[in-house]
N, C-alpha and C positions, 0 to 999 in steps of 0.2 A: 692204325690204318687198316681197314678191312682188306683191301686189295692192293697189291704192289707189283710193279714191273721190275724185275731184276735181270741181270745179265744171264742169258740162257734160260730164263724162267718166264713163261707167258703170264702167269698169275699165281698168287699164293694167298691163302687165308690162314691165320694163326689159330692154334689151339686156344681155347678160352674166349674167343670172340664169337658172339651169337650169330646164328644164321637161321633163316626160315626158308625151307624148300617147299615150294608149292607144286604139286603134280596134279594136273587136271586131266581126268579121263572123260573123253568127249567123242562125239560123232556128228558128222554132217547129216546123218539120217535121223537124228533125234530132235524133235521140235522143242524140247525143254533145254537144249544145250546153248542156244544163242544168248539168253540172258546171263548164264554162267560165264560164257566166254567174254561177254562185255565187262563183267565185274573183274574177271581174271586180268583183262587188259588194263582196266583202271588201276588195279593194285600194282601191276608191273610198272605202269607209267609213273605212278606216285613214288614207287620205290626208286626208280631211276632219277626222278627230279630231286628227291630228298636224300639220295645216296644211302638208302637203307640196304642192309644185307639180306635182301629177299631174292631168291632165285626161282624162276618160273619155267616149268616144262609142261607142254600140252601133248598128251599121248592120245592119239586117235585110235579107237578100238574098232574091231572088224565085225562084231556080232550084229550090228545094225545093217550091214551091207545087203543081207539077204532080203530085206524088206523093200528093195526097189532102187536104192541109190548107193553105188559103191564109192565110199569115201576115198579120195585119191591119197590121203595121208594115213589111212588105216593100215594096221599091220597086226598079224597074229601075235607077234612078240609083245606088243603093247597090251593086248588082252591078257596074255599070260602074266605080265607084270601086275596088272590089276587083280588077277586071281591070287597071285602071291600075297598081295596086300590083304585081300579078303581072309586068307588063311591066317596071316600074322595078326590081324586085328579082330579075329574071331567073328567075322561078318558072315551071315548065311548066304549072301548073294552079292553079285556085282551089279552096278547100275551106272547110268549116265544122267546128268553130269555129276561125277564124284570128284571131290577135291581131297587129296591126302596131304597133310602138312607134317614135314619132318618124319614121315613114316609112323607117326604116333597117333594122329587124330584124322578122322574122315568125316565128311559132311556133304550135303548137297551143295554143289558149286555156286549156286545162286543165293545161298544163305549169307547175306551181307554181314549181319551181326555175328553169326557164328564164325565166319572167316576172319573178321577183324579180331575177335576174341582169341582165336587160335594163333594168329600171327603175333599178337602181343605176348602170349604165353611162350611161344617159340623164341622170340627175341629177348626174353628175360632169362633164358638158360644159356650158359656158356657151352660152346662146342667142345667135345672131348678131344678131337683130333684136328691138327692143322693139315691142310692139303695144298700142295704146290704142284703145278703142272709145267713141265718143260715145253719150250717152244716146239710146236709140232712140225712134222714134215708130211706132205701129201703126195702120194704117187699112185697112179691107177685108181683114183677115187677112194683110196684108203688113207685115213689119217692115223699117223703113229706119233706117240709121245710117251713120256715117262712121268709117272706120278710119284711124288715123295710124300710120305705121311710122317707127321711128328706128333708127339704126345704119348699117352699111355696106350700102346698097342695091346690088344687082346686077341685071343684066338677067335676065329670065326668071323672075320670081316670080309665083306665083298665091296668091290668098286663098281659103280655104275658110271660109265662114260657115255655121254649123250651129245649129239650134235643137233643144234636147233636152228630153225629158220626164223628170222625176226618177224616176218609177216607173210601170210598167204591169203589168197582170196579165190573163192569159187562161186560160180553161178550154178546153183543146184537145179537140176532138171527133172528130178523125180523124188519120190518119198515124202516124208512129213514136211520137209523144208522146200518143197518144189516152188520154183519161181523166186526164191530169195537169193541174194548175193551175200555170202557169209565171209567174214573176215576173221582170221585166226592169228594169234601171236605166239611166239616162242614154241613153234611146232617141232616136235621131235621127229627128225628125219631118219635117224639111225641111232642105235645104242648098243653097248656091249656090257655084259656082266662078267666080272672076273674076280676069282678068289684072291685074297691077299695072303702071301706067304712071307712077306718081309716088309721093310719100310719103303722099298722101292718097287714099283710095279710098271711094267710095260703094257701099254694099251694099243689096240688097233681097231679102228671103227671104219667099216665099209660104208661109204656114203652113196646115195643115189646119183646116177650120172647126170640127172637134170638139175641138181642142186648147185646153185651159184654160191658156194660157201665163202668165197672171198668177199662178196658184197653183203651177205646177209647171215653169215654163220656165227654161232657161238659154240664153244666147248664147255660143257658143264660136267663136273666130276663130283660124285657123291660117295662118301665112305659110309657104309651101313653095316650094322650088326646083322649077320645072316639069320640068327635065330628069330628076331622080331622085326627086322628091317628098319629099326630106328636109325635116323641119320645122325652120325657122329661128327661129321665135318663135311664141308662142301666148298667148291669154288667155281667161278664162271668167268669166262673171258672171251672177247671177240676174236674171231679168226682173221678178220680183215681190218676194216677201219676201226680205230679205238673209240670212235664216237658212238658205236652201236652197243 
């Protein structure tokens, strides 16, 4: 069973069980992004319906903001994450919409055939690490929890702990998407990167004050090899209603 609820544990994924982590880098200021976001939403919904181990995160970047529309979900830390992938994947530039799968492949996010092929490849490979997340506490808009890793731990692993919002909608008033109402899913509202020094790691993610995490939040934790950012294991769980 890919995800389980245990006493004191919010969710866990076992080593050896495959997972496909989809990270979409997007912007409300980019006219090429809405088709990619629609495909991203379709894949996430199909994964939910079929109970596939596919985790989706949408990172809004900030470099489109200067062209007339400040994306309310954009953050410089999201852009830096995309730059880190560019370095790891030996890509000469960053672009939107870009989809990164398991930290190992990247493509234009609207490339339906390419996305399907990459997901199949990801789901054919066993995860190297198991990831379990303890039931979190939230105080002063900061989520705290403990992550336990199982499997063959190696040196140079980092954890990405992200809090996502199930759905967000914006009426865009300027820029390339002016006059459009855009819908986003699995929007990363905050994330933390932390080095792993043992099989147990404490995390603390500062969330925006306007984020209704009890109604729409998920916690996603990725274990990645720092040298190349390959995803070694991952887990996701709702922070509120189990139906999300």
